[in-house]
C-alpha positions as CSV (number, residue, x, y, z in Angstrom):
1,X,-3.1,-87.6,44.5
2,X,-3.5,-91.1,43.2
3,X,-3.4,-94.6,43.9
4,X,-0.4,-96.6,45.1
5,X,1.1,-98.3,48.1
6,X,4.4,-97.4,49.5
7,X,6.4,-94.8,51.5
8,X,5.4,-91.3,51.0
9,X,9.1,-90.3,50.0
10,X,8.7,-92.8,47.0
11,X,5.9,-90.4,45.7
12,X,6.6,-86.9,47.0
13,X,9.4,-84.4,47.5
14,X,9.2,-81.2,49.6
15,X,10.1,-77.8,48.6
16,X,10.4,-74.3,50.4
17,X,9.4,-71.3,48.2
18,X,10.2,-67.8,49.2
19,X,7.6,-65.4,47.7
20,X,8.3,-61.7,47.5
21,X,5.0,-59.7,47.1
22,X,6.4,-56.3,46.5
23,X,5.3,-54.5,43.4
24,X,8.4,-52.6,42.6
25,X,10.5,-53.4,39.5
26,X,12.8,-56.3,39.6
27,X,15.5,-54.6,37.5
28,X,16.5,-50.8,37.0
29,X,17.5,-49.9,33.7
30,X,20.5,-47.6,33.1
31,X,22.3,-46.5,29.7
32,X,25.6,-47.3,30.7
33,X,25.0,-50.9,31.9
34,X,22.3,-53.4,30.7
35,X,20.6,-53.4,34.1
36,X,21.2,-53.6,37.8
37,X,18.9,-54.5,40.8
38,X,17.3,-51.7,42.6
39,X,18.7,-50.8,45.9
40,X,15.3,-50.8,47.8
41,X,14.8,-52.5,51.2
42,X,12.0,-55.1,51.1
43,X,9.6,-54.7,54.0
44,X,9.2,-57.9,56.2
45,X,5.3,-58.0,55.5
46,X,5.8,-58.3,51.9
47,X,7.5,-61.7,52.2
48,X,5.9,-65.2,52.4
49,X,7.3,-68.6,52.6
50,X,5.4,-71.7,51.5
51,X,6.1,-75.3,52.1
52,X,4.9,-77.5,49.4
53,X,4.7,-81.0,48.2
54,X,5.6,-82.0,44.8
55,X,4.5,-85.3,43.1
56,X,7.3,-87.1,41.7
57,X,5.3,-88.6,38.9
58,X,4.1,-84.9,37.8
59,X,6.2,-81.8,38.7
60,X,2.9,-79.7,38.0
61,X,1.0,-81.4,40.8
62,X,2.0,-79.1,43.7
63,X,0.1,-79.2,47.1
64,X,0.8,-76.3,49.5
65,X,1.4,-77.5,53.1
66,X,1.6,-74.2,54.8
67,X,2.3,-70.4,54.4
68,X,4.6,-68.8,56.8
69,X,5.7,-65.1,57.6
70,X,9.1,-65.9,58.7
71,X,11.9,-68.2,57.4
72,X,12.4,-69.9,60.7
73,X,8.8,-71.0,61.0
74,X,8.9,-72.3,57.5
75,X,12.1,-74.2,58.0
76,X,10.7,-75.8,61.3
77,X,7.6,-76.9,59.3
78,X,9.6,-78.1,56.5
79,X,11.8,-80.2,58.9
80,X,8.8,-81.8,60.5
81,X,7.2,-82.7,57.2
82,X,10.5,-84.2,56.0
83,X,10.4,-86.4,59.1
84,X,6.8,-87.5,58.2
85,X,7.8,-88.0,54.6
86,X,10.4,-90.4,55.7
87,X,8.3,-92.3,58.2
88,X,4.8,-92.3,56.9
89,X,3.1,-94.3,54.1
90,X,1.7,-92.3,51.1
91,X,-1.9,-92.6,52.4
92,X,-1.0,-91.6,55.7
93,X,1.0,-88.5,54.4
94,X,-1.9,-87.6,52.2
95,X,-4.5,-87.8,55.0
96,X,-2.3,-85.7,57.4
97,X,-1.2,-82.8,54.9
98,X,-3.6,-82.8,51.9
99,X,-7.0,-81.2,52.4
100,X,-9.9,-83.5,51.8
101,X,-11.3,-83.4,48.3
102,X,-14.9,-82.5,48.1
């Protein structure tokens, strides 16, 4: 967070990140080809969807807005946050979504 007056959309962008917490290998090596993806099914409890706000001035400044177990919940939260991003000022957006600094 920083100082500045204006629309929240002038300072932040939102993104949805899909995390896979399965500890299995990403690739399976074979001698006849360089690599191929393993044919395993990912259990639903190993997935997590995060909605995050990214500061335009510094891409490393990422604030998680929420974590969700289903993509439907994550996209619903993303849509609500996008509406707020378009309507709120920067300070109103930060007050609503960012945790208070101690």
